[in-house]
PAGUBA-825046 format. One record per residue (C-alpha): residue in three letters; x, y, z. Coordinates in steps of 0.1 Angstrom, whole numbers, plus 5000, padded with zeros to 4 digits. Layout:
BEGIN
alaXYZ
...
***
This chain:
BEGIN
unk423888408457
unk425288458422
unk428988528416
unk431288648388
unk434688498393
unk437888588375
unk441188398379
unk444088558361
unk447488398358
unk450288598343
unk453688438336
unk456688638324
unk459788478311
unk463388608312
unk463588518275
unk460788428251
unk459588068252
unk459187878220
unk456387638230
unk453887628259
unk451587338269
unk449487358300
unk446687168318
unk444087408330
unk441787308359
unk439887628361
unk436487548346
unk434387468377
unk432587138380
unk428887098386
unk428287018422
unk425386998447
unk424287338456
unk425887528427
unk425087578390
unk427687708365
unk425987948342
unk428888028319
unk432587998315
unk435288128291
unk439088138287
unk440888448275
unk444488378267
unk447288598253
unk448988518230
unk446388318211
unk446187958221
unk444387638210
unk442387428234
unk441387058236
unk439986828262
unk442586638282
unk442286268291
unk439786198320
unk441686218353
unk439285988371
unk438386258396
unk435886538397
unk437986778377
unk437486958343
unk440886958326
unk441487168295
unk444687128275
unk446087458262
unk448787488235
unk450787798224
unk453087708195
unk454688048189
unk457288248208
unk455988438238
unk457688648264
unk454588658285
unk451488428288
unk448288558304
unk445488308312
unk442188458323
unk439388228334
unk435988378339
unk432788228350
unk429388298365
unk427988068391
unk424888048413
unk425387898448
unk422487788470
unk423887558497
unk422687548533
unk424987508562
unk424987128571
unk423487028604
unk424286758629
unk421486498630
unk420586238656
unk420585958630
unk423986048614
unk426185738610
unk429185698633
unk432785728622
unk433085358623
unk429885298603
unk431085548576
unk434385358573
unk432685028570
unk430285158543
unk433185308524
unk435084988524
unk432084798512
unk431285048484
unk431784928448
unk431485288434
unk434585348414
unk433385678399
unk434986018404
unk433286068438
unk433185708449
unk434385688486
unk436885418480
unk439085658459
unk439585878490
unk440385618517
unk444085588512
unk447285778511
unk447785988479
unk450886128462
unk450986448483
unk449186318515
unk451086048533
unk449585888564
unk451586018593
unk451385868629
unk451586208646
unk448786348625
unk446786028629
unk446986048667
unk446186418668
unk443086388647
unk441886058663
unk441086258695
unk437986398676
unk437286088655
unk435985838681
unk434585548662
unk431185578681
unk430885958673
unk428486088647
unk430386168615
unk429086518610
unk429686608646
unk433186468644
unk433786668612
unk432886998629
unk434986908660
unk438086828640
unk437587148619
unk437487358650
unk440487188666
unk442787248636
unk441487608633
unk442287668670
unk445687498672
unk447187618639
unk448187968628
unk447688098592
unk450988208578
unk451388268541
unk455188258543
unk455587928563
unk455087668536
unk455287608499
unk452887428475
unk454887108479
unk455387118517
unk454386778531
unk451586768556
unk453886628583
unk456186938580
unk453287178582
unk451886978612
unk455187008630
unk455287378625
unk451687428635
unk451187698609
unk450687728572
unk447987808546
unk444687658536
unk446287388516
unk448287278546
unk445287278570
unk443187078545
unk445886818538
unk446486768576
unk442786718582
unk442586478552
unk445586278564
unk443986238599
unk440586138585
unk441985878561
unk444085728590
unk440885678609
unk439285498579
unk437085798568
unk437085898531
unk438286258526
unk438786458495
unk440686778487
unk438687068473
unk439987358452
unk437787658447
unk436988008459
unk435688168490
unk433788498490
unk435688748512
unk433589008530
unk435389338537
unk435089528570
unk432089748575
unk432290058554
unk435289938534
unk434989858496
unk435889518482
unk439489498469
unk439189368433
unk441789108427
unk442589058464
unk440888718467
unk442688398461
unk442088028454
unk440987838485
unk441287478497
unk439087278521
unk437886928528
unk435086698518
unk434086418541
unk431986128529
unk429386098555
unk427685778544
unk425285688515
unk422385898529
unk424286218536
unk426986198510
unk429786448508
unk429786738532
unk432487018531
unk434487148561
unk436787448561
unk439487418588
unk441087748578
unk437987938588
unk436287698613
unk433087658592
unk431287428569
unk431087458531
unk427987668524
unk426887958503
unk430288138503
unk432187848489
unk432487788452
unk433787438442
unk436087428412
unk437687078414
unk437786778437
unk440586528440
unk442886328463
unk445286618470
unk446586938454
unk448286748425
unk444886638412
unk443386988412
unk446287238406
unk444787528387
unk447587538361
unk450487318353
unk452487218322
unk455687258303
unk457487518282
unk460587528260
unk463187798266
unk462588118285
unk464988078315
unk463588208347
unk459888288351
unk457788508374
unk454088408380
unk451488648393
unk447988528402
unk444988758408
unk441488628417
unk438288828421
unk435088678435
unk432288938429
unk428788888443
unk426088988419
unk423489188438
unk419789168430
***
């Protein structure tokens, strides 16, 4: 399936800002099962761009600079991507949870997707005993890793309620876990915390998910949103496989990968600084449009 994706961020300031510098993590990475055909930024007012320092993770970071007064900044990221990714299956020869952990600890791959980088606690995902115990019920050391991934995905989907008002972007996984509700970021970070506590490498994925409207209803342009899910390293042979605990499914043809890191801080779509301006209001609109034919 081919998609046209638009991600528009509009920031309005109470008073004009004098200077704006942002890190944009909106240009999608190349990943197994997807090919990025084109990408462009459209920014108002006019901005200059440069490549930021390599973060060490699977993220494309673009530095944006606006050095003139602005009462409003609009960042529009647009790209076209082809996704051809089958649903992963459980195989009889899948390594066990324990074997995956041992292979990860023995790995000497320190690249952006090396398993060792995703074994430990990260700035936004602490290892929590309650989460560890909860997830361990599905992560028996003798269980096949892919089967365990599906089981943990289903358990979180079943036991937690999606609630867009329950948490904020900086809500710790332990708090969301105690509430038993939250958003995709919370579900992903809880699952990651549990996997890492069991010795399994787990990464945080930022991207997009195609939403399919009810039968007979048109797509709502701009109603889609960024999405977050989990990658589990399933051993050298199977590599990284994606699981989406918000929707009880695996990463397949409806998932578009933008960036991969340890947690949200590594992959936040936009962050930065500005001088002046006072209060600000941010509106984000995302559209994921399948290209038919």
